[in-house]
PLY file of the C-alpha trace (Angstrom):
ply
format ascii 1.0
element vertex 75
property float x
property float y
property float z
element edge 74
property int vertex1
property int vertex2
end_header
13.14 -23.13 13.05
10.05 -22.83 10.82
9.38 -19.75 8.75
5.89 -18.42 8.13
4.36 -19.56 4.85
3.75 -16.93 2.18
0.00 -16.25 2.47
-0.91 -13.88 -0.33
-4.68 -14.39 -0.30
-5.41 -10.94 1.17
-2.71 -8.96 -0.65
-5.11 -7.33 -3.11
-7.38 -6.13 -0.30
-4.44 -4.99 1.84
-2.91 -3.03 -1.03
-6.31 -1.50 -1.88
-6.68 -0.42 1.75
-3.27 1.25 1.57
-4.18 2.96 -1.71
-7.41 4.31 -0.22
-5.59 5.49 2.90
-2.89 7.21 0.85
-5.45 8.98 -1.35
-7.24 10.23 1.77
-3.94 11.55 3.17
-3.28 13.39 -0.10
-6.70 15.01 0.11
-6.19 16.03 3.74
-2.83 17.59 2.94
-4.34 19.52 0.03
-6.92 20.91 2.45
-4.14 21.85 4.88
-2.20 23.61 2.12
-5.27 25.66 1.24
-5.55 26.84 4.84
-1.94 27.92 5.41
0.05 30.89 4.21
3.46 29.61 5.32
5.56 28.91 2.19
7.86 26.46 4.01
4.90 24.44 5.26
3.31 24.44 1.83
6.55 23.29 0.22
7.00 20.49 2.78
3.42 19.33 2.29
3.82 19.38 -1.50
6.91 17.18 -1.23
5.04 14.73 1.00
2.23 14.51 -1.53
4.72 13.98 -4.36
6.14 11.01 -2.45
2.62 9.73 -1.85
1.83 10.00 -5.56
4.96 7.98 -6.36
3.93 5.37 -3.79
0.43 5.22 -5.29
1.90 4.48 -8.68
3.93 1.59 -7.27
0.97 0.25 -5.27
-1.25 0.30 -8.36
1.32 -1.75 -10.26
1.63 -4.13 -7.33
-2.13 -4.60 -6.97
-2.38 -5.34 -10.70
0.33 -7.99 -10.41
-1.29 -9.50 -7.33
-4.70 -9.62 -9.02
-3.19 -11.39 -12.04
-1.41 -13.87 -9.76
-4.63 -14.46 -7.82
-6.48 -15.26 -11.05
-3.75 -17.74 -11.98
-3.96 -19.38 -8.57
-0.60 -18.03 -7.32
1.43 -20.42 -9.43
0 1
1 2
2 3
3 4
4 5
5 6
6 7
7 8
8 9
9 10
10 11
11 12
12 13
13 14
14 15
15 16
16 17
17 18
18 19
19 20
20 21
21 22
22 23
23 24
24 25
25 26
26 27
27 28
28 29
29 30
30 31
31 32
32 33
33 34
34 35
35 36
36 37
37 38
38 39
39 40
40 41
41 42
42 43
43 44
44 45
45 46
46 47
47 48
48 49
49 50
50 51
51 52
52 53
53 54
54 55
55 56
56 57
57 58
58 59
59 60
60 61
61 62
62 63
63 64
64 65
65 66
66 67
67 68
68 69
69 70
70 71
71 72
72 73
73 74
């Protein structure tokens, strides 16, 4: 059985897409929080955005590493 080769050529673009999508979701949730008065909903949405912020931090580190590896030719 053959495994798929590790093709990392589009990793930077894929990660950037995910970063952009996550930022947009954070913005949408902030808009939703501004339009609701329900404390439970606001708290749940805040927690989601906190998790998104953590994910953004990890994605930014990953994209940096991938960009460095790309420059080095994925040695």
